[in-house]
C-alpha positions in Angstrom: 354.8 338.7 12.9 355.0 339.1 16.6 354.2 342.7 16.3 350.9 342.2 14.4 350.2 339.8 17.0 350.6 342.0 19.4 348.6 345.0 18.0 345.9 342.2 17.2 345.7 341.1 21.0 345.7 344.8 22.0 343.1 345.6 19.8 340.7 342.4 21.1 341.5 343.8 24.9 340.8 347.4 23.9 337.2 346.1 22.2 336.4 344.6 25.8 333.5 346.1 27.8 334.7 349.0 30.0 331.3 350.8 30.8 330.0 349.4 34.5 327.1 347.5 33.6 325.6 346.0 37.1 323.1 343.5 35.3 325.9 342.0 33.5 327.8 341.6 36.8 324.9 339.8 38.1 325.0 337.4 35.4 328.9 337.0 35.7 328.4 336.3 39.5 325.7 333.9 38.6 328.3 332.1 36.8 330.7 332.3 39.7 328.0 330.6 42.2 327.7 327.5 39.6 330.9 327.1 40.2 333.6 328.6 37.8 336.4 330.7 38.4 335.8 334.5 37.9 339.3 334.8 35.6 337.6 331.9 33.3 334.3 333.4 33.3 335.7 336.8 32.3 337.6 335.4 29.5 334.6 333.2 28.0 332.6 336.2 26.5 334.0 339.2 24.5 330.9 341.0 25.9 332.8 340.3 29.6 334.9 343.0 30.7 338.5 342.0 31.1 339.6 340.8 34.6 341.7 344.5 35.5 338.6 345.9 34.7 335.9 343.8 36.7 338.6 344.7 39.6 338.2 348.4 39.2 334.7 347.8 39.1 334.6 345.6 42.4 336.9 348.7 44.1 334.5 351.3 43.0 331.2 349.7 43.1 330.3 348.8 46.4 326.9 346.7 45.4 329.2 344.8 42.9 331.9 344.2 45.7 328.8 342.7 47.9 327.4 340.9 45.5 330.7 339.3 44.4 331.4 338.3 48.4 328.0 336.5 48.4 328.5 334.7 45.2 331.9 333.1 46.6 330.0 332.4 49.7 327.1 330.6 47.9 329.9 328.9 45.5 331.2 327.8 49.1 328.0 326.3 50.0 327.4 324.5 46.5 331.0 322.8 47.0 328.8 320.5 49.8 326.9 319.0 47.0 330.5 318.1 45.3 331.4 316.5 48.6 328.2 314.8 48.3 328.9 313.4 44.8 332.4 312.0 46.0 331.0 310.1 48.9 328.6 308.6 46.7 331.3 307.6 44.5 333.3 306.0 47.2 330.4 304.1 48.4 330.0 302.7 45.0 333.8 302.0 45.0 334.0 304.1 41.8 336.9 305.7 43.7 339.2 304.8 46.5 339.6 306.2 49.7 343.1 307.9 49.2 341.4 310.0 46.2 338.4 310.7 47.8 340.3 312.0 50.8 342.3 314.3 48.5 339.2 315.6 46.8 337.3 316.2 50.3 340.4 318.0 51.9 340.6 320.2 48.7 337.2 321.2 48.6 337.3 321.7 52.5 339.9 324.0 51.9 338.1 326.0 49.4 335.3 326.2 51.6 336.7 327.5 54.7 339.0 330.3 52.0 335.4 330.8 50.2 333.2 331.5 53.6 335.6 331.2 56.6 332.7 332.3 58.9 330.6 329.3 58.0 333.2 326.7 57.0 336.6 327.8 58.5 338.2 326.6 61.7 336.8 327.3 64.8 339.6 328.7 67.3 338.8 329.0 70.9 341.0 330.1 73.2 339.9 328.9 76.7 342.4 329.6 79.6 341.5 327.6 83.2 344.5 328.6 84.9 343.2 332.3 85.6 341.7 332.9 88.8 341.1 336.4 89.0 339.4 337.7 92.2 337.6 341.1 91.8 340.0 342.2 88.9 343.4 342.1 91.0 346.1 339.8 90.5 348.9 339.0 93.3 352.4 339.2 92.3 352.6 335.2 92.8 349.4 334.9 90.1 351.3 337.2 87.7 354.4 335.4 87.9 352.6 332.0 87.1 350.8 333.8 84.1 354.2 335.2 82.9 355.8 331.6 83.2 353.2 329.7 81.6 353.6 332.4 78.6 357.3 332.1 78.3 356.6 328.3 78.6 354.3 328.0 75.4 356.8 329.6 73.2 
């Protein structure tokens, strides 16, 4: 019985799309923009490729890679609407502050991962201890810099 089931599953997988179709890829990416997970989208319709085929296409076709990256970025921007919805629910006392915080922190994390340039943490290092005159450091300044570096570990 298990053998029959495995053969059936293999037959279904083999019947999935394997020929590249950019127009279909646009449709799939549109679903991603609207919040869907790529694996869920690909499993949702028989005419969609398997995840492995999708990954191969994405690696081989720069136009698809670019489209997918932009779709993920658009998805991150769309999550702001969901954050606003949770804020409205909090204000209407439909959810408690703890639930709101958990939901928003999760969305913020996703947004930072999907689109780090726009939503990621900005880390800027400013060192006010250096006083470089003419590009040359004195032995004393070098010792002070090394001491501060060692102290920071």
